[in-house]
C-alpha positions in Angstrom: 146.9 80.9 81.2 145.7 84.1 82.8 145.5 84.4 86.5 142.1 84.5 88.2 141.0 88.1 88.9 140.0 88.8 92.5 136.3 89.0 93.1 135.2 92.5 93.9 131.5 92.1 93.9 129.9 92.6 97.3 126.9 90.4 97.9 124.0 91.9 99.7 122.9 90.2 102.9 126.4 89.3 103.9 129.2 91.0 105.8 132.1 92.4 103.8 135.4 93.9 104.7 136.5 97.3 103.5 140.3 97.5 103.3 140.4 101.3 103.4 139.0 101.5 106.9 139.9 97.9 107.9 136.3 97.5 109.2 133.4 95.2 108.4 130.2 96.4 106.8 126.9 95.2 105.4 124.7 96.8 102.7 121.0 97.2 103.6 118.6 95.6 101.1 117.1 98.0 98.6 119.8 100.6 99.2 123.4 101.3 98.4 124.1 102.4 101.9 126.9 100.7 103.8 126.5 100.2 107.5 129.5 99.5 109.8 129.2 96.4 111.9 129.7 96.8 115.7 130.5 94.3 118.4 128.7 93.9 121.7 130.6 96.9 123.1 129.5 99.1 120.2 133.1 99.2 118.8 133.7 98.7 115.1 134.8 95.2 114.1 138.2 95.5 112.5 140.6 93.2 110.8 140.2 90.9 107.9 140.6 87.8 110.1 137.4 88.7 112.1 134.9 87.4 109.6 133.2 85.2 112.3 132.7 88.2 114.5 131.3 90.2 111.6 128.9 87.4 110.7 127.7 87.2 114.3 127.2 91.0 114.5 125.2 90.9 111.2 123.1 88.1 112.7 122.4 90.3 115.7 121.3 93.1 113.4 119.0 90.9 111.5 117.5 89.4 114.6 116.9 92.9 116.1 114.7 93.9 113.2 116.9 96.7 111.9 117.8 94.8 108.8 115.3 96.1 106.3 114.5 99.8 105.8 110.9 100.8 106.5 108.8 101.4 103.3 107.9 105.0 102.8 104.2 105.7 102.5 103.4 108.7 100.5 99.9 109.1 102.0 96.5 107.9 100.9 96.5 109.5 97.5 96.6 107.1 94.6 98.0 107.9 91.2 95.7 107.3 88.3 96.9 106.1 84.9 95.7 109.3 83.3 97.7 111.4 85.7 100.9 109.4 85.0 100.3 109.7 81.2 99.7 113.5 81.6 102.9 113.9 83.6 104.9 112.0 80.9 103.4 114.0 78.1 104.5 117.2 79.9 108.0 115.7 80.4 108.2 114.8 76.7 107.2 118.4 75.6 109.8 119.8 77.9 112.5 117.5 76.4 111.4 118.6 72.9 111.8 122.2 74.0 115.3 121.4 75.2 116.1 119.6 72.0 116.5 116.2 73.5 113.5 114.6 71.8 112.2 114.9 68.3 108.8 116.5 67.8 107.6 113.5 65.8 108.4 111.2 68.7 106.5 113.5 71.1 103.5 113.6 68.9 103.4 109.8 68.8 103.8 109.6 72.6 100.9 112.1 73.0 98.7 110.1 70.6 99.5 106.7 72.2 99.1 107.9 75.8 95.9 109.8 75.2 94.4 106.7 73.6 95.7 104.6 76.5 94.2 107.0 79.0 90.9 106.7 77.2 91.0 103.0 77.7 92.1 102.8 81.3 92.8 106.3 82.6 90.5 106.1 85.6 92.2 103.0 87.0 94.7 103.5 89.9 98.3 102.6 88.8 98.6 100.1 91.6 95.7 98.1 90.1 97.0 98.1 86.5 98.0 94.7 85.3 100.1 93.5 82.4 97.1 91.9 80.6 95.2 95.2 80.7 98.2 97.1 79.4 98.7 94.6 76.6 95.0 94.7 75.7 95.1 98.5 75.7 98.1 98.6 73.5 96.3 96.5 70.9 93.4 98.9 70.9 95.7 102.0 71.0 97.5 100.9 67.8 94.2 100.9 65.9 93.1 104.4 66.9 94.3 107.3 64.7 95.1 110.5 66.5 93.6 111.7 69.8 93.1 114.9 71.7 96.1 116.9 72.7 95.8 116.5 76.5 94.9 113.5 78.8 
């Protein structure tokens, strides 16, 4: 029988020990950033045997409100579905020019996204729902050809 391999996956939301620095860390939710855990005296918690101290320090971090990163607001401007479609069409054309996409694929993307924009292009992206996208895709498949730009 084969031996059990050691578990190397670091679970988010729990303290973990990094052998290279002999210190305890945690990973902030939504990021890949590791943060060193500190004791009450702002000294790093060291040693594999200090799991209880690391868990206590992580509980202090969670209780202080420094656990989750603040969401970044990009302002009041809302992206419209037509704007996103237009940006992706430009992206596809650039990839065709670089030789990464076929021109037939790009033509089909342009046709589909133009028809999709005609259906719900004035809608803000945040308000787009799956049912609307599914309904639009049914109508887009029926429309032959469309204008070249959104």
